[in-house]
C-alpha positions as CSV (number, residue, x, y, z in Angstrom):
1,M,267.6,136.5,96.1
2,D,266.3,135.4,92.7
3,V,267.1,137.0,89.3
4,D,264.6,136.4,86.5
5,G,264.4,138.4,83.3
6,G,266.3,141.3,84.8
7,N,263.9,141.6,87.6
8,T,265.2,141.4,91.0
9,S,262.9,140.3,93.9
10,T,263.9,139.9,97.4
11,I,262.2,137.2,99.6
12,H,262.3,138.0,103.3
13,V,262.5,135.0,105.5
14,G,260.1,135.3,108.4
15,S,261.6,135.8,111.8
16,P,261.4,133.0,114.5
17,T,257.9,132.5,115.9
18,R,258.6,134.1,119.2
19,P,254.9,134.9,120.0
20,V,254.0,131.2,119.4
21,Q,256.9,130.1,121.6
22,S,255.9,132.7,124.2
23,R,252.3,131.4,124.3
24,R,253.5,127.8,124.6
25,S,255.9,128.7,127.4
26,K,253.1,130.5,129.2
27,A,250.8,127.5,128.8
28,F,253.5,125.2,130.1
29,Y,254.1,127.5,133.0
30,Q,250.4,127.5,133.9
31,F,250.3,123.8,133.8
32,T,253.4,123.2,136.0
33,Q,252.2,125.9,138.4
34,Q,248.7,124.4,138.4
35,N,247.2,127.7,137.3
36,L,245.0,126.3,134.6
37,P,241.3,127.1,134.7
38,A,239.6,124.7,137.0
39,C,236.5,124.4,139.3
40,K,237.5,126.0,142.6
41,P,234.4,126.0,144.7
42,V,234.2,128.1,147.9
43,L,233.1,125.7,150.7
44,T,230.9,128.0,152.6
45,P,229.0,126.7,155.6
46,A,225.7,126.6,153.6
47,W,227.3,124.5,150.9
48,V,228.9,122.0,153.4
49,I,225.7,121.6,155.4
50,T,223.6,121.1,152.3
51,T,226.0,118.5,150.9
52,F,226.0,116.5,154.0
53,L,222.2,116.6,154.3
54,F,221.9,115.6,150.6
55,V,224.2,112.6,151.1
56,G,222.3,111.6,154.2
57,F,218.8,111.8,152.6
58,V,220.0,109.7,149.6
59,F,221.9,107.1,151.6
60,I,219.3,106.3,154.2
61,P,216.5,105.3,151.8
62,V,219.0,103.3,149.7
63,G,220.1,101.5,152.9
64,L,216.5,100.8,153.9
65,V,215.6,99.3,150.5
66,T,218.8,97.2,150.5
67,L,218.1,96.0,154.0
68,H,214.5,95.1,153.1
69,A,215.8,93.1,150.1
70,S,218.2,91.2,152.3
71,N,215.6,90.5,155.0
72,S,213.2,89.2,152.3
73,V,215.6,86.3,151.7
74,V,214.5,83.1,153.6
75,E,217.3,81.0,155.0
76,I,217.3,77.7,156.8
77,V,220.7,76.9,158.5
78,D,221.4,73.5,160.1
79,I,224.6,72.7,162.0
80,Y,224.9,68.9,161.7
81,D,228.5,68.0,162.3
82,T,228.1,67.3,166.0
83,D,224.5,65.9,166.1
84,C,225.4,63.4,163.4
85,I,228.0,61.7,165.6
86,P,226.8,58.6,167.4
87,E,226.7,58.7,171.2
88,A,229.5,56.1,171.5
89,F,231.9,58.4,169.6
90,K,231.0,61.8,171.1
91,S,234.3,61.8,172.9
92,N,236.3,60.6,170.0
93,K,234.9,62.2,166.8
94,L,238.1,61.7,164.9
95,A,238.1,57.9,165.3
96,Y,234.5,57.9,164.0
97,I,235.1,59.9,160.9
98,K,238.3,57.9,160.0
99,D,236.7,54.5,160.5
100,S,235.3,53.5,157.0
101,S,233.5,50.5,158.5
102,I,231.1,52.7,160.5
103,P,228.1,53.9,158.4
104,K,227.9,57.7,158.2
105,N,224.2,58.1,157.4
106,C,222.3,60.7,159.3
107,S,218.8,62.1,159.1
108,R,217.9,65.7,159.9
109,F,214.5,67.4,160.0
110,L,214.2,71.0,158.7
111,K,211.0,73.0,159.2
112,V,210.1,75.8,156.7
113,H,208.9,78.8,158.7
114,K,208.2,81.1,155.7
115,P,207.2,80.3,152.1
116,M,210.3,79.7,149.9
117,K,210.0,80.4,146.2
118,A,212.0,78.3,143.7
119,P,214.8,78.2,142.9
120,I,215.9,77.3,146.4
121,Y,219.7,77.1,146.6
122,I,221.5,74.4,148.6
123,Y,224.8,75.3,150.1
124,Y,227.3,73.6,152.4
125,Q,229.1,75.9,154.8
126,L,232.5,75.2,156.3
127,D,233.9,77.2,159.2
128,N,237.5,77.5,160.4
129,Y,238.6,76.1,157.0
130,Y,241.5,78.1,155.6
131,Q,241.3,77.5,151.8
132,N,243.4,80.7,151.4
133,H,246.5,79.1,153.0
134,R,249.4,79.8,150.7
135,R,250.6,76.3,150.4
136,Y,247.1,75.0,149.8
137,V,246.2,77.5,147.2
138,K,249.4,76.8,145.2
139,S,249.0,73.1,145.3
140,R,247.3,72.7,141.9
141,S,248.1,72.6,138.2
142,D,245.8,74.7,136.0
143,H,247.5,73.5,132.8
144,Q,246.9,69.9,133.8
145,L,243.2,70.6,134.5
146,L,242.9,71.9,131.0
147,H,245.2,69.5,129.1
148,G,245.3,66.4,131.3
149,L,248.2,63.9,131.1
150,G,249.6,65.8,128.1
151,Y,251.0,68.3,130.6
152,N,253.9,66.7,132.5
153,D,255.1,69.5,134.8
154,T,253.0,69.0,137.9
155,S,255.7,70.1,140.4
156,S,253.3,72.8,141.7
157,C,251.0,70.1,143.0
158,K,253.3,69.0,145.8
159,P,252.8,67.1,148.1
160,V,249.9,65.4,146.1
161,E,251.8,65.1,142.8
162,S,251.9,61.4,142.0
163,N,251.0,58.0,143.5
164,N,253.0,54.8,143.1
165,G,255.1,56.5,140.4
166,L,252.0,57.4,138.3
167,P,250.7,60.9,137.9
168,I,247.4,62.0,139.5
169,V,244.7,63.8,137.6
170,P,243.6,66.2,139.1
171,C,246.7,66.7,141.3
172,G,247.2,68.9,144.3
173,L,245.8,69.4,147.8
174,I,242.7,71.3,146.6
175,A,241.4,68.5,144.5
176,W,242.5,65.9,147.0
177,S,240.5,67.5,149.8
178,L,237.2,67.6,147.7
179,F,234.1,67.9,149.9
180,N,232.2,64.6,149.9
181,D,229.1,65.0,152.1
182,T,225.8,64.2,150.2
183,Y,222.3,65.3,150.8
184,R,218.8,64.0,149.8
185,F,215.6,65.9,150.6
186,I,212.2,64.3,151.2
187,R,209.0,66.2,151.6
188,G,206.1,64.1,152.8
189,T,206.3,60.8,150.8
190,S,208.2,62.2,147.7
191,E,211.8,63.0,147.2
192,L,212.7,66.5,146.0
193,T,214.8,66.6,142.9
194,V,218.1,68.4,143.3
195,N,219.4,70.0,140.1
196,R,223.2,69.8,140.2
197,K,223.8,71.3,136.8
198,N,225.2,74.8,136.1
199,I,226.3,75.3,139.7
200,A,229.8,76.3,138.7
201,W,230.8,79.5,136.8
202,K,230.5,79.1,133.1
203,S,233.9,80.6,132.5
204,D,235.4,77.9,134.7
205,R,233.6,75.1,132.9
206,D,234.4,76.3,129.5
207,H,238.0,77.6,129.9
208,K,239.6,76.1,133.0
209,F,238.6,72.4,133.0
210,G,239.1,70.3,129.9
211,N,236.2,68.4,128.4
212,H,238.6,65.7,127.2
213,V,240.5,65.4,130.5
214,Y,239.4,62.5,132.7
215,P,240.4,61.7,136.3
216,F,243.3,59.3,136.6
217,N,244.8,57.5,139.6
218,F,242.8,59.9,141.9
219,Q,242.3,58.9,145.6
220,N,244.0,55.6,145.0
221,G,246.7,56.0,147.7
222,T,246.7,54.8,151.3
223,L,245.8,58.3,152.5
224,I,242.4,59.4,151.2
225,G,241.6,63.1,151.5
226,G,238.0,63.7,150.4
227,G,235.6,62.8,147.6
228,K,236.2,60.5,144.7
229,L,235.6,61.3,141.0
230,D,234.0,59.2,138.3
231,P,236.8,58.3,135.9
232,S,234.3,58.1,133.0
233,I,233.2,61.8,133.3
234,P,235.5,64.6,132.1
235,L,236.6,67.2,134.5
236,G,234.6,69.9,132.6
237,D,231.4,68.1,133.6
238,Q,232.3,67.4,137.2
239,E,230.9,70.6,138.6
240,D,231.4,69.6,142.3
241,L,235.1,69.7,141.7
242,I,234.9,72.9,139.7
243,V,233.0,74.7,142.6
244,W,235.4,73.3,145.2
245,M,238.5,74.4,143.4
246,R,237.5,78.0,143.3
247,T,239.1,78.6,146.7
248,A,237.5,80.9,149.3
249,A,239.1,84.0,150.6
250,L,237.8,83.7,154.2
251,P,237.9,80.8,156.7
252,S,234.1,80.7,156.8
253,F,232.5,80.1,153.3
254,R,229.6,78.6,151.5
255,K,229.7,76.6,148.3
256,L,226.8,75.8,146.1
257,Y,225.6,72.1,146.2
258,G,222.5,72.3,144.0
259,R,219.1,73.8,143.5
260,I,215.6,72.7,144.5
261,E,213.3,73.9,141.7
262,E,210.0,73.5,143.6
263,D,208.3,76.0,146.0
264,L,208.2,75.2,149.7
265,E,205.3,76.3,151.8
266,A,205.3,77.5,155.3
267,D,205.2,74.6,157.9
268,D,206.6,72.1,155.5
269,V,209.0,69.6,157.1
270,L,211.9,68.4,155.1
271,V,213.7,65.1,155.9
272,V,217.4,65.4,155.0
273,N,219.2,62.1,154.6
274,L,222.8,63.0,154.5
275,T,226.2,61.2,154.7
276,N,228.6,62.7,157.2
277,N,231.8,61.8,155.4
278,Y,233.9,65.0,155.4
279,N,236.5,65.3,158.1
280,T,236.3,68.7,159.8
281,Y,236.9,67.2,163.3
282,S,240.7,67.1,163.0
283,F,241.0,70.9,162.9
284,G,237.9,72.0,164.8
285,G,235.9,72.9,161.8
286,K,232.1,73.2,161.5
287,K,229.7,72.0,158.8
288,K,226.4,73.5,158.0
289,L,223.6,72.8,155.5
290,V,222.0,76.0,154.2
291,L,218.8,76.4,152.2
292,S,218.3,79.9,150.8
293,T,216.2,81.9,148.4
294,T,217.5,85.0,146.7
295,S,216.4,88.6,146.0
296,W,217.2,91.1,143.3
297,L,220.3,91.9,145.4
298,G,221.4,88.3,145.8
299,G,221.7,86.3,149.0
300,K,221.1,87.3,152.6
301,N,223.6,90.0,153.6
302,N,222.7,92.9,155.9
303,F,226.1,94.5,155.8
304,L,225.5,96.7,152.7
305,G,222.2,98.0,154.0
306,V,223.6,98.7,157.5
307,A,226.6,100.5,156.0
308,Y,224.4,102.8,153.9
309,I,222.2,103.7,156.9
310,F,225.2,104.3,159.1
311,V,226.9,106.6,156.6
312,G,223.7,108.4,155.9
313,S,222.9,108.9,159.6
314,S,226.4,110.1,160.2
315,C,226.2,112.7,157.5
316,I,222.9,114.0,158.8
317,F,224.3,114.2,162.3
318,I,227.4,116.0,161.1
319,S,225.3,118.5,159.1
320,I,223.2,119.2,162.3
321,V,226.4,119.8,164.3
322,F,227.8,122.2,161.7
323,L,224.4,124.0,161.5
324,L,224.3,124.5,165.3
325,L,227.9,125.7,165.3
326,H,227.2,128.1,162.4
327,V,224.1,129.5,164.1
328,K,225.9,129.9,167.4
329,N,229.2,131.3,166.2
330,P,228.7,132.6,162.6
331,R,231.8,133.2,160.7
332,P,232.0,136.4,158.6
333,Y,232.5,135.8,155.0
334,G,235.5,137.2,153.2
335,D,235.0,139.1,149.9
336,S,235.3,136.6,147.2
337,I,236.7,139.2,144.9
338,N,240.0,138.9,146.8
339,L,240.4,135.2,145.9
340,S,243.5,134.6,143.8
341,W,241.5,133.3,140.8
342,N,239.1,136.3,140.9
343,R,241.8,139.0,141.1
344,K,242.5,140.6,137.7
345,S,246.1,140.8,136.8
346,I,247.5,144.3,137.1
347,P,249.2,145.4,133.8
348,S,252.8,146.1,134.1
């Protein structure tokens, strides 16, 4: 109450906002009881059959287009690990691959059955090779790959951590087992140029391998694992190593070796002069050379197209079954006015 100039005025303080609180409580109750307005479709037989038919009619064409794109990819696959063993060592392949005094040169002949448009990708494929083994995957040092000898903690690289008391760059089992088979391609009387640049992911080249880090004390021990590295080239430019160190998830995998940037015509014969250096014989592995083109979908892979066709066909089959059941034994519809979200609340 205020007094001013003899006038008395009374200010009534408003009562608590009970209507507002009531509205909030009601909204909170609707939320907790899941009574908020929502889409609640009634799945009548007509709706179900139509939905399955729609999915089938969409998926099957998509699957056919995807399958056609995959089949348009031209691939040449050559398994050479057994054929490149001399007859005298067929019964003892391990002795052949471990004997450095025996030349490992081998020639293969590949015939092109369909025209192959450039770029033609060259892959090497390894089977029964578990790059996803836990001990193998952990045997590396990402900090060392980026910073070189400036990073001293390489305990994660065991058992290939150091040699003769000196650190190894790059250390670890993955780098130590670097793939070292090589390929040269000859068509007619001329050698095809193989572009080996930009075969690794750009993010790996720029952010995971240092351009100032050089190989050091690598493959200098008594036990040699795989390929050697040029000590005058930084790791960021040695893309063979970068491709190899992105480990595969499955025991059969392909890794990019290079690109042929010339078209190949049907009935062309390629002479492949390769060196069979890599030891896959000690664990029963397989080596394959793959030449492949690409499509707008990527490489050759029929799985996606077959999956779309299978799902689409299944949906159409299910819709036909539902349609026959509905025609034979029609189910009477209930009155939708009796649904809970259509009933009007009865005033108290």
